[in-house]
Phi, psi and omega in degrees: 000136176289172180303143179301151177299131178298143178230144177286341181279143171299154181308318184295347179255359177273165179243146176290147175230158176298132182245141173225172179092206183276157176284171177299145174291166177300320178296317178298319177297319179295323178295317180292327182299335179296340180270348176224069192294344179276356180263165178222159177250127175270107182272000177286344177263130179306130181086344178085156176224131178272127185218158176198143176251132179249140178245146184225168183284332182197179183296321180301314179294322178298314182290327175298318177297314180302317179295322177294319177296320178299321178296315178300313181300316179295314181299322183267354185052045179213121195240133180272168163271136181237140170240116188243133172227188186309309184228030183209147174217127176253128177254140177227116180253135168204166184245109185299324184291344177243004178056046178162208183277144174221174176305325181305320182296320181285326175299312182293322176299316179295323178294322176294317178299333182283349177295144174281109182260000000 
């Protein structure tokens, strides 16, 4: 996939769209990562996976975060893999239809970052 079309809107204000074709190149992913600097790309997975671990004071706060992420995922029709424990949640975004990273993953990461934590 070529670089995503530039948008005047910040990532957190953009909407996910159905993606086809190739995933972002490693260079394209690194460029997008500058807009969500607390995230990292796991390149051991073909096409890459965008991930971040969040820590919380207790299970209740963790589950409130998980529910907020679920709302974002439903609203954007783009769903992460989640690993949830007592006071931690790891999110992993990738786009199955392109077998790797797409603009959608970075939009959702930015929307999660916009949550008041």
